[in-house]
N, C-alpha and C positions, 0 to 999 in steps of 0.2 A: 230579586225584582219582579213583578207580578207582570202580568199576560196585558192589562192596563198601561203599563209603564213603558216598557215595551215597542206598543205600537203609539204613544204618544208620539208628538215630534220633536224632539231633542233639542234645546237650545243649545245654539255654539259655543265654546267654550268664548270666558268673557279674553281671555288675552287672543283671539280670533280675532273677538267680534274688533278692542281697541287698534290693533292690529289694518283690522280693513277700514276704519275710521281714517288714522293717521294714513293709511294710503289713497282716501281719498283727499284729504282735507294736501295731501302733498299733488295731486291733479288738479284739484281745486283750483291750488294757485298758480300754477304752470299755468291751464287753461288761459287763466284772469291776467297772467305776464306775458301768455305766447300772444293773446290777441293782441295785445296793448302794444307789441314791440314791432308784431307785424302789419297791424293798421299805420305806428308811426310810419316806418316803411312805406307801404302803399299812401299815402299822403304825401310824403315826399318824392313818389313818384307820380303823381298826380291821379292816381287811381282811385283814389278814397272820397272823390268830390268834397261835395260840400263840408263833408267833415273836421275841425281843428284836432278835436282826441278822438280819432275812432277806436272803438266801437262805439263810444257815448258821442248822440250830438250835442257837443260843450265844447268850452275852449278851459285849458286850465287857466288860472288864480291862485292866490295864497291870503286865507283869513289871516291873522296871528290873534290878535284880540277880540276879535268883536266871536269868536269860537268857545272862549271863557264861558255864557251862561250852557252851554251847550254840553259843553262838558260836565258840570254844577251839576247841569239835572240827569247827565246821564250814571253818575257818581251815583247819587241818592238813591237814582230806579233801580241800580245792580244791589244795592246795600238792602233797601225793601224790596221790591213784587216778588221775590220769593219770598220772604215773611211769611209778607201780604196774603198771596194768592195760597201759601197751607191753612191759613188761620181764620181768613175772613170767611163769612156767612158766604154761601153761592150768587145769595143776592147779592149788596155789599160789594161782591168781589167785580162784579160784572160793572154797573158805572166808575165802579176805582177804576181800571182797566183800562177804561173809555177814555178818562178828563187826566188818566197817566198818559197816554195814546196823542191825544189833545197836546197837551203841553209837548212834550218831544216831538213829536211834529213842527210847529209853530216855535218853537226855540230852534229846534235846528234850522229851518229855514229864512227868522228870522235875523241871523248871523250873514246872509247877503243883505241885511237893509233891513228901514221900517214898512218898506212894500214891498219887500218880496213876499208876501203872501199874495198877491192881487196881479204883481207883473207880472207874470205868464202870460194873464188872461190879456192885458191889454195888447199884446200883438196888434198887427195888422191882420195875421195868419188864423186867429182864434175865435171862436167862434163866439161872441161880443160885436166883435166888430160886424158880421152878420146881421143881426138883433133889428136895424132899419128895416130889410129886407119882409120880414116877419111884421111887426110894427101894422102896417098898414093892412095887411090879409094872411090873415095866418093859415085859415081854411085854404086860402089860391097859393098861397107856398107853400103850402104840402101838396098841391095835385100838381103844380109843376115843377117838381123841385127835378125831377129829373131831365126837363130839355134845359133847363134853367143852371144846371151843373156849373160849367162852365165859368160861370162868372161869381161861382160866389169864393168864399177866402176857402186857407185848406183845406182846415180841419172840417170845412164843414161838405169841404168836396169826396174827404175821405172819411165820411163817415152815413150815417141814415140820419134821417129827421129830428128826431127826438132828441137828443143831448142840449141842438139850440131849443126847440121849443118848450124843456126844460129852464131852462135861464132865461127861456121869453116868461111866462107862467109865475117865475118868482119877481121879476118882474112888476108882471100884472100885479101882483099882492104887492107890491109897491118897495119891495126892496131891493132900489134902482144899484144898478155898479157892480163894477169887478169886487170891488169887498164884499159884498154879501154872497156873489155867488163862488167868490174863494170860502166862504164859509160856511155856504153852506157844501162845496164839495168834501172839504179837509169835515164836516160831523161828517158825511155821511162815509164815507173813506174811510178815519179813522172806524167809528160803528163795525167794520167788519171784525174786528176785533172781539167783538162780544157775539155776534152772529157765527165767526166762526168755531169759540170754544163751545156755546151752544148746538151745535152741529155734529162736534166732539163726544159732549155727555149725554145727546143723547142717545150715537150710533157707536160705543165704545162705552166709556167711563167718566166719571166725574174727576178721578186720579189724574188722567194720563187730559184733560181738557185746563184742571186745574197747571200743571206739568209746563203743555204750552202757554197761558199765555204771558209769562214774563217772556218769551224771545216773539209771539204777536208782537209785541207794543216796542219791541224793543229791535224788528227787524231795519234790515239798513235797506229796504225798498219803502221805508218811510221818508227819503229824501223824496221822493216821486208824491208825495201822497201833496203835499204841499207845492204848488198849485196846477192837478196838468186833470181832468173833464177822466180820466182813467180810472182815479182815485172811486171818483163818483161810482164806477161800473164796476168798481171791483164791492162795492157796501148792498147795490143792488147785488149781484149777483150772493154776494152770503147771506145778506138773506133772506134771496128768492130756496137756497138751498136749508138755509137752517127751518125755516118754515116748513121749507117739505120733511123735513128729520122730526122738525116737533109734531106735524100732522103720524107721521109714523108710529110717534111712540107715546101718544096720545091717543091718536085714534081720530085730530079734531079735524071737524069739518072746516070749522073756520083759515085754521092754518094752511088748508089744503088749498085752499080758497088764493088765498094773500100769496102762499108761493109757488101758486099757478099763471097769477099778473105775473107779480117779477120778471118771473118763468120766462112770459112771454115776451115783456118789455125788451130782454138781451140782443135780440139778432138787430133791434131797431135804433139803440144807443151806440151799437159798433158790430159791424159786419166780423170781425176781429172776436169776436163773442160768442160762436155757436160754436168752439171745442169745450168752449168752459159748462156746456148741458152735459157732461160728462162726470161733472162734479154730482149731479143731480142724481145721477142714473147710476152712480155709484153706492150715495144714501139709497137709496132705494132698492141697490143689489143688498143693502147689508141689513137694513129696515125691515123690510118684504110690508109694506102699507098694506091694506086692506083692496082692493081691486075696489070700492068704492071712492075709496079715498083718490086711487090714482088716477079715477077716470074725471076729478073737480076739480084735480089739477091740470089735465090734459085741456078738457072743458075750459076750463077760466086761463089757460095760459093760451089760445087762439082770442082770445077778447080786446089787445091791442095789434096783432097783426088782423083781425077781422076790421078791428077802426079802420087803420093808415089805407086797405084795403079800400075798403069805403070814402076814404076821403080820396083818393086818386094815389095813392104812392102805392105802387105796386116794387114789392122786394125785390125779385132779381132784378126787374129795368132798373132798382137804384144798384147794384151790385154789380149789373156787367156796364152802365155808364162811370159809374167811382174806380170803374180798373182800364177801362177806356182811356180816363183822365191821369190815371197813373203812370201808365203805359203811356204816353206821352210828354207826361212830365221831364224835368229833367233835375229828379230830386231823385228819391229812396230806388226805386226803377234803374238808375243808372250803376246803383254801387255794385259791386263785386259778387255773386252767388259764393262762390266759393268761399269766398273769404268769411260771408254776412252768415251761412247755416251752421260756424264754430264759432264766431265771435259775439254770436246772437246768444250760445247760451254760457260763455262767458260773461255775457252783462247780467242773466239769469243768475250767475253760478254771486256777483254782487252782491244781488238781490235778498238773497237767501243767509252770505255769509260762511262763516266756517263753521259752525257751529250744528247749521243745519250740510254738511257736507261732511258733516264726518259725522254726524249721527244716518245719513242717506242709507249706505249700506244694509246697516243693522234692517233699520224701519222696510226694505222691499224684500228684506230675505224670510219678515215672518207675515206666519199670515191671521193678521190681525183689521180691525179697521184700520189705522192709519196707514198702514201698507193701498189700503184701497183707493184714500183719499189723495195721500202723494200720488198714488201712482197715476190717478185720473188728472191731477191736474198737469203733470211731467207729461202725459199724454196728448191733450191739450195743448200743449206750450212745443213738442214736437210736432201736431200739425200746421200748425202755423210756418211755424221753425219753413218747416222742408217745401209751402207750400212756393217761398220765395216772397211773398207780399209783404213778410216782414223784414229788408232790407235795410238794418240800422234803427236808430231810435225808438230800439227798444225797450230802452228802460221805464216807460211807460204803457208799453203795452203789455210787456212782461204783470202789472202788479195785479189785476186781477187772477192773476195765474200764481205770481209767488209766492203770494201769501201761504197759501195752500202748504205750497210743498218748505215753506217754514214749522209747519207742523211735524214731519219729521225731528225737530229739535225735544221735542217732549217726548224723545227717548233717554235724555242727559238727568239724570237719578238727581231731585232736586240737593243742594239750593246752585246747585252747576253756574255761582255769578262768574266763573274764568269764561264758558263757554259766552252768558251774557257778556260780559268785559269786551271780548274778543268782537261781537255781536255790535256794541257800542263804538268802540271804537273805529272798526272797519267806517260807522258811519260818516262818524264826526269826523277819519282822515279823509275818505272820500267829498266831504262840507267843505274840507281846508282847501282843499286842491284843484275843483273840480266847479265852476263857472255853469249851471245846466240851464239850458234854455223850457226846463219845465215849472 
């Protein structure tokens, strides 16, 4: 053995990797089971507040024949996606993966009924219910947003103004109604599959990106892509990160500007997206872009905050006002911090699935780009979880982060159909047994 071989970090034996992976899967299963068992005990004791199925903000139900189309799509996807991921050209693989993600998302949702795609947005607590307030005077609405916050719907109160403005702008183009809003959210949310793959290709290699794509398409978090605005946040954050990765590897000022602009929107889409900045930071560490490109990113990232500030919305005041309404509400602020700080992690486990759990120890132990990307997403989740402002309802809040955690599943050697099947079975099982409000 040469001196170089002695100095190079040695990979752990495969038997050790397999053992740690199965231990992780066992802990994953115990954590999820324990969260539901404890949640039911708390609910019966009257301590879990408004949730019928803690830790999920959902209720139990049972689908039978309605789930069959989803089962068929899952079977076809498990059979074809690994083959396509290895054989299609990169330019063909990306749109095919996006179409597959849309099909999987839509067919899962439609098992709840033909109106299931837009029904969550029809709720009186959602963003579209507040559009009447915006239509009369959009600039005035932004300027008075903070002082009038208490009179708005639940989701508008819990977020900065930009999500509502996005749906208002969609309406202004002539695409009115929650059906079009749902189409936008699903299209942008599923496009994250492409954006994340592009990022991995830029900072790691194409082989890893190809191995990740089937798992990104069939990730259980798909259940909350249709239809939650957090899926839109996922897409925006993923493309911001992808454009910065492209800018770093191709020295593109245009990509730097686009990535910076999208990055600047994140805090104005959701206060809970601030920790998501860990991902573009990880890309910067990995790709080491030229300082000129970083300057473009920073300058363009300031455009949206500057625009909102000039329009009369001061972000720190928005945070303070939202926190105040959160504390006086009878909702998630009344839930148990001690329970949800653990149960929230169990919900993340549901979103990423057993294939991710099995691969996670090996990926995080490695010194490679995948470890840094997955680790950055986990740091973001931990920051939000410990903060205590995410006590439940995290099945949607985790979506922008969970997709990056799923990257760990790229560790599985193709075609990995058994692990893909496990991911699809989990998604189908949850859809069969759980009626989500999102």
